[in-house]
C-alpha positions in Angstrom: 92.7 65.7 92.6 94.3 68.7 94.3 91.8 70.9 96.1 93.0 73.9 94.2 92.2 72.4 90.8 88.5 72.4 91.7 88.4 76.2 92.3 87.4 78.6 89.6 88.8 82.1 89.2 86.4 84.8 90.1 85.3 87.2 87.3 86.4 90.8 88.0 83.4 92.9 89.2 82.0 95.3 86.7 81.2 97.9 89.4 81.4 98.3 93.1 78.9 96.5 95.2 76.0 98.4 96.8 77.7 98.1 100.2 80.9 99.6 98.7 79.0 102.5 97.1 77.2 103.2 100.4 80.6 103.1 102.3 82.3 105.4 99.7 79.4 107.9 99.8 79.4 108.0 103.6 83.2 108.2 103.9 83.2 111.1 101.3 80.6 112.9 103.3 82.6 112.5 106.5 85.9 113.5 105.0 84.4 116.6 103.3 82.7 117.5 106.6 79.3 117.5 105.0 78.7 114.9 107.8 80.4 116.9 110.6 81.9 115.4 113.8 79.1 114.5 116.2 76.4 114.2 113.5 73.9 111.4 114.2 73.2 108.8 111.6 70.4 106.3 111.3 70.5 103.1 109.3 66.9 103.6 108.4 67.3 107.2 107.3 70.5 106.5 105.3 68.9 103.4 103.6 65.8 105.5 102.7 67.8 108.4 101.3 70.1 106.1 99.3 67.2 103.8 98.3 68.9 100.7 99.5 68.2 98.0 102.1 69.5 98.3 105.6 72.1 95.5 105.3 74.6 97.4 103.1 74.2 100.5 105.3 74.9 98.3 108.4 78.0 96.9 106.6 79.2 100.4 105.7 78.6 101.6 109.3 80.7 98.7 110.6 83.6 99.4 108.2 83.6 103.1 109.0 83.6 102.3 112.7 86.6 100.1 112.3 88.4 103.0 110.6 87.5 105.2 113.5 85.0 107.5 111.7 81.8 106.3 113.3 80.9 105.5 116.9 78.2 102.8 117.1 76.3 102.5 120.4 74.0 99.5 120.1 70.4 100.4 120.9 71.3 104.0 121.3 72.9 106.0 118.4 75.5 106.1 115.7 77.5 109.3 115.4 80.3 110.6 113.3 83.4 110.4 115.4 85.1 113.5 116.8 88.5 114.4 115.2 91.3 112.6 117.1 94.5 114.6 117.2 96.5 111.5 118.0 95.0 109.7 115.0 95.8 112.6 112.7 99.4 112.8 113.9 99.9 109.0 113.5 98.7 109.4 109.9 101.1 112.3 109.4 104.0 110.2 110.7 103.2 107.4 108.2 102.6 109.7 105.3 105.8 111.7 106.0 108.0 108.5 106.1 106.6 107.5 102.7 106.5 110.8 100.9 109.9 112.0 102.0 111.5 108.9 100.6 109.4 109.1 97.5 110.3 112.8 96.8 114.0 111.8 96.8 113.2 109.3 94.1 111.2 111.8 92.2 114.1 114.3 92.1 116.1 111.9 90.1 113.4 110.4 87.9 111.0 113.1 86.8 111.4 114.5 83.3 110.8 118.1 82.1 107.4 116.9 80.8 106.6 115.6 84.3 107.6 119.0 85.8 105.3 120.7 83.3 102.4 118.5 84.3 102.9 119.3 88.0 103.1 123.0 87.1 99.8 122.7 85.4 98.3 121.2 88.5 99.7 124.0 90.6 98.1 126.5 88.3 94.8 124.7 88.6 95.1 124.8 92.4 95.6 128.6 92.2 92.5 128.9 90.1 90.5 126.7 92.5 91.6 128.9 95.4 90.7 132.0 93.6 87.2 130.5 92.9 86.9 129.4 96.5 86.2 125.9 95.4 87.4 124.0 98.4 86.4 120.5 97.1 88.2 121.0 93.8 91.2 122.4 95.7 91.4 119.4 97.9 91.1 117.0 94.9 94.0 118.9 93.2 96.0 118.8 96.3 95.8 115.0 96.4 96.4 114.8 92.7 99.7 116.8 93.0 101.0 114.2 95.5 99.6 111.3 93.5 101.2 112.4 90.3 104.6 112.7 91.9 104.2 109.0 93.0 102.9 107.8 89.6 105.4 109.7 87.5 108.3 108.4 89.7 107.1 104.8 88.9 106.2 104.2 92.6 102.4 104.3 92.3 102.1 101.7 95.0 103.4 104.4 97.4 100.3 106.4 96.8 98.1 103.4 97.6 99.8 103.2 101.0 99.4 106.9 101.6 95.8 106.8 100.6 95.1 104.0 103.1 96.6 106.0 105.9 95.8 109.6 105.3 92.0 109.7 105.9 92.2 111.1 109.4 94.3 114.0 108.0 91.8 114.8 105.4 89.1 116.2 107.7 91.7 118.6 109.2 92.9 119.5 105.8 89.4 120.2 104.5 88.5 122.2 107.6 91.6 124.4 107.2 91.2 125.3 103.5 89.5 128.6 104.4 92.8 129.9 105.6 95.6 127.5 104.7 95.3 127.2 100.9 97.9 130.0 100.1 100.5 128.1 102.2 99.7 124.8 100.5 100.2 126.5 97.1 103.5 128.0 98.2 104.7 124.7 99.6 103.8 122.9 96.4 105.7 125.5 94.4 108.8 125.1 96.6 108.6 121.3 96.2 108.3 121.6 92.4 111.2 124.1 92.2 113.5 121.6 94.1 112.3 118.8 91.8 113.1 120.9 88.7 116.6 121.5 90.1 116.9 117.8 91.0 117.9 118.7 94.5 116.7 115.6 96.4 117.8 116.9 99.8 116.0 120.2 99.5 112.9 118.5 98.0 112.8 116.1 101.0 113.1 119.0 103.5 110.4 120.9 101.7 108.0 117.9 101.8 108.7 117.2 105.4 108.0 120.9 106.3 104.8 120.8 104.2 103.4 117.8 105.9 104.4 119.0 109.4 102.2 122.0 109.2 99.2 120.0 110.1 100.2 120.1 113.8 99.8 123.9 113.7 96.5 123.6 111.9 95.2 121.3 114.6 96.0 123.9 117.3 94.1 126.6 115.5 91.2 124.5 114.6 90.9 123.0 118.1 90.5 126.6 119.3 87.9 127.5 116.6 86.0 124.2 116.5 86.5 122.8 120.0 83.4 120.7 119.9 84.6 118.8 116.9 87.7 117.5 118.5 88.2 114.7 121.1 89.5 115.7 124.5 93.0 114.2 124.4 94.7 112.9 127.5 97.4 115.0 128.9 101.0 113.9 128.0 
């Protein structure tokens, strides 16, 4: 009998494991800056607050440390990592390569109904900005980019973007107090080019939009110096 014939297919999980839920909750807190860079975390405290055992917390801490969001010092402390400019710019490079290619595809594939749906998202972003709802604005920002991928029939591209953009998200969230109007304008420009089916102009607009994070880092490093790693000189 072949070895593979003795194996049974696994049933799909009905819901995330406790370890996954702890990981997702902690990651959301880090990316939203509710757990700011430098904040100390304790397995015991987190387990108590979330009403779980220490093992899933330990697993979540390990996963977050491998992603570069926690610094674990055995027998000493666990802290939320400082923001690494080099990690942010690496994420920007990967995201730009994917999204510029995708926006060219979107310019030829999106329909008037797709354009209308993106316009609705843009209007919702404007409302979130007016209401000073940063969390909702950030969600709608992601949704705008996500919808472009999905509606272009390259949803897998967003999966890759989502895996690589996390280090950008803390900078994006931190900058929303002053950068939201520019984000709205950039999204409007991208949408205009998509409506005109101008793939080159849409790609240029997307590249410019994603490049702005370098300027955001410069401003935020000045305002929140203690939250950023000291980068080695070039």
